[in-house]
N, C-alpha and C positions, 0 to 999 in steps of 0.2 A: 557472664562468662560464655565464651564461645566453645564450640565442640572441640576444637583443637587444644585449648587450654585444659579442658576436662580430661581429654585423652592423655595429655602429658602428665597431669596429676595422677591419673589412674595407673599409668605405666610406672611412675615413680613409686607409688604405693606398693605395686606388685614387686618391684625391684627390692625395696626395703624389706618386705615380707620374706622374699626368697633368701635374702642375705641373712635375716634373723633365723630362718629355718636351717640354713646351712651351718650357722654358728652353733645351733642346738645339736645338730647331728655331729659336729666336731666334738663338742663336749661329751656327748654320749659315747663316741668311739674312744675318746681319751680315757673315760671311766673304764671301758672294757679293757683297754690296754693296761691301765693301772692294776686292774684285778688279775689279768694274766701274768703280769710281772710279779705280783704278790704271790700268786700260786707257784710260779716257777721258783721264786726265792725261798719259799717254804720247802720245796722239794730239794733245792740245792743245799739248804741248811741241814736238812735231815741226812742228806748224802754225805756231807762233810763230817757230821757228827758220827756217822756210821762207817766212815772211811770207804764209801762206795761211790766216790765221785766219777771214776772211770766207767762204772756200770750205768751211769745216768744217761749217757748218750744213746744207749740202746733201749731205754725205757720208753714205751709207746706214749705214755702220758706226757713225758717231757717233750718228745718230738712233736706231739699235738700242740702243746702250749707254745713252743717256739714257732710253729707254723701259724698259730692264731695271732701271735705277736706280730709277725711279719705281715700278715694279711691286714691286721688292724692298722699298722703303721702306714701301709699303702693306702688304705681307705682315708685315713686322716690327711695324708699328703694330697690325694685326689680332691677331697673336699676343700682343703685350703687353696688349692689351685683354682677350683671352681669359684670360690668366694672371691679370690683375687681378681679373676677374670670378670666376675659380675660387677665388682666395684669399679674396675677400670672401664668396663663397658658403659657405666652410668655417666661417666665424665664426658 
């Protein structure tokens, strides 16, 4: 094999590894998102049972959870875009 072929194989391996790492990051962020939604759901359920739904929007922990959800959704979208660009760049 000549050096050009070896470099092409090396670059392809790096690309595949980067894509796999990005997929792992996406899965990790999706797990965080699921946990945040679960926590928010528990708070909403408790508020509904206690007839305190209107007071929830002023609860700092609820505001923090909603912020975390939005931040995590953006991270996932950015990672998916990165993955898509990496895959398109390979072709």
